[in-house]
C-alpha positions, 0 to 999 in steps of 0.5 A, a space after each residue: 591780516 584783514 579780509 581785504 588784504 587776504 584777497 587779490 587786490 581788485 583792479 579797475 575795469 579794462 583801460 580805466 578810461 578816466 585815469 587822469 581824473 585825480 583829486 582836485 580838492 586835496 593832495 593825493 597821498 600814497 595811503 599804502 605807505 601810511 601806518 594804519 593807526 598812529 597817536 599824535 602828541 595830543 593823544 589823538 589817534 589817526 586812522 588812514 586805512 579802510 578796514 580800520 576806519 570801517 571797524 571803528 564806524 561799526 563799533 558799538 563802543 564808540 560815540 560821535 565826537 566833533 562836529 558840535 557833538 560835545 557841545 550838544 551833549 553838554 546841553 543834555 539837561 536842557 535837551 530831552 531829545 538830542 539831535 539824531 546826528 549826536 544821539 546814541 543807543 535806542 533813541 538814535 535807532 528809533 529816530 533813524 527808523 522813524 525818519 528813514 521814510 524821508 530818504 528812501 528811493 520811493 520818497 526821493 522819486 516823489 521829490 523829483 518833479 520839485 528838484 527838476 523844476 528848481 534845476 530848470 529855474 537855476 539853469 534859466 537864470 544862468 542862461 539869462 545872465 550868461 555867467 554865474 558862480 556855480 557854487 552859488 547855484 548849487 547852494 540854492 539847489 541844496 538848501 531848497 531841496 533839503 528845506 522841503 524834506 525838513 519842512 523849512 518852507 514857511 520863511 518870512 523873509 528870503 535868504 534861507 541859504 545865507 542864514 544856513 551858511 552863516 553857521 558854517 562860515 562863522 562856526 568853530 573848529 569841530 575837532 574835539 579839544 581844539 582851541 576855539 577863538 570864541 571872542 565876545 563879538 564872535 559869540 554875539 554873532 553866532 547867537 544872532 545867527 541862531 536867533 535869525 534862523 529860528 525867528 525867520 525860518 524855523 518858528 514860522 514852519 513850526 506855527 504852520 505845522 501846528 495848524 496843519 501837519 505835512 509830510 516833513 521832518 518838522 511835522 514828525 518832530 511835533 508829533 513826538 512832542 519836541 520843543 522849539 529848542 529841540 526842533 531848531 537844534 535838529 534843523 541846524 544839524 540837518 542844515 550843516 550836515 546835509 545842505 552844505 555838503 551837497 553844495 560842495 559836492 555838486 561843485 566838485 563833480 562839475 569841476 571834474 566833468 567840465 575839465 574832461 570832455 570824454 568823462 562829461 560825454 559818458 555822463 551826459 549820455 549815460 543811463 542813470 546807473 552809469 551817471 550815478 556810478 560816475 558821481 559815486 567815483 568822484 565822491 570817493 575821490 572828493 569826500 566832502 567831509 574829510 575827517 570823522 571823529 569818534 570817541 571810545 566809550 570803553 577800551 578798544 584793541 585796534 590793529 594790535 594796539 590798545 586804545 583807552 576808553 575816552 580816547 578820540 579817533 580821527 578817521 581820515 576818509 580821503 585815505 580810507 577811500 584810496 586804500 589800494 587794498 580795497 579800491 585797487 590801483 591806481 587808487 587816486 584815479 577816477 575809474 567809474 564802476 571799479 570792482 570792489 570787494 563784496 560789501 564795499 559800496 562805490 563811494 566807499 566811506 564818503 557817506 560814513 558807515 555804521 549806525 551814523 551813516 548819512 541818511 540822505 546819501 541817495 537824495 544827495 546823489 539824485 539832486 546832484 544828478 538832476 542838476 548836473 545833467 541839465 547843466 552839462 547837456 549844453 555843449 557851450 557851458 565852460 569854465 570862466 574862472 577856476 574855483 579856489 579851494 579852502 578848508 572849512 574847520 566846522 565840517 572838516 571838509 573843503 569849500 569851493 568858491 568863485 567857480 564861475 561858469 559861462 553859458 554861451 550862444 545856446 543861452 539865447 535858445 534856452 532863455 526863450 523856453 
């Protein structure tokens, strides 16, 4: 028995006022009825429960698998410095310590004026046009904010967000061992996209920062003598792991908030702590990355079973986040500030855990909050067309598209501002 199952199952706050807010991007499952650990016919181990998933994420005897980590490792001879997402050991720990300064609450507070100004421009665009796809607005926000942190601010042509999305929309299945449909045409397209991103966005940023360093990631990488190839690889991982996930979460959160007026009112009029609690609870229900993969570097014993060295484990985050032994019941309901065991954070495992936990967690929530509050404070914002939801096999998460919203009569007032 785990330390969680030995305790009394935590119960949501009295009344659980938003119990109607079930997941929108996936079908809710009864996690309590699932085995903690199973092995499929292909030898992939599946983990659905919180305690076991977190145990694996905190293990020293596992490494990243999936999400292009295998291909990055295979190019290790040409990359002296692997991207931080895939690196392990001392190099990874050192890189995380060195780059943590870009994601601290103090640093994120420094980005606040930039984020607010950008959000205002996007809302003004919506006011001018009357209607827009929310997923398009959230893409611009997520890409431009992350670009400031990374240093991709010297592009020679507009369209950075489209170039970033090309890696995800035309990417490969990131599950280790998955069959890939890498036709010659698709391989050429991928190479063309990488070349465009490097020549139009990354190389100009490198040139500018060789001339004068700035307080961003690319400047830091230059100080550590990273090559151009290593820098573009690092930028690719930040683009797909950071920009894309924030885009999807903003759309998912807006979808919940626009469908439930009471929840929206509590969000808009709440303190920052209360607003962040609502966003964290939505993220718990709607983790953008649904599956994380880890490979065992030595034999492990999990839930009384032996997992051989070299085995790949699929950690199902949607299941871990709705494990009733940890989050209480109803596990699939939206209950901000639900009581959780000590050491379990509000998003549960939506940002991962262990030494590869998402470094941009605070930044992602902050920029989402700045944009959503500015959008939802207008009473006549409404959904014109509900979005479609599909699965992206590169990030193993959801894609929300065609989410069209309207800003009605009040747009005339905001447009004059």
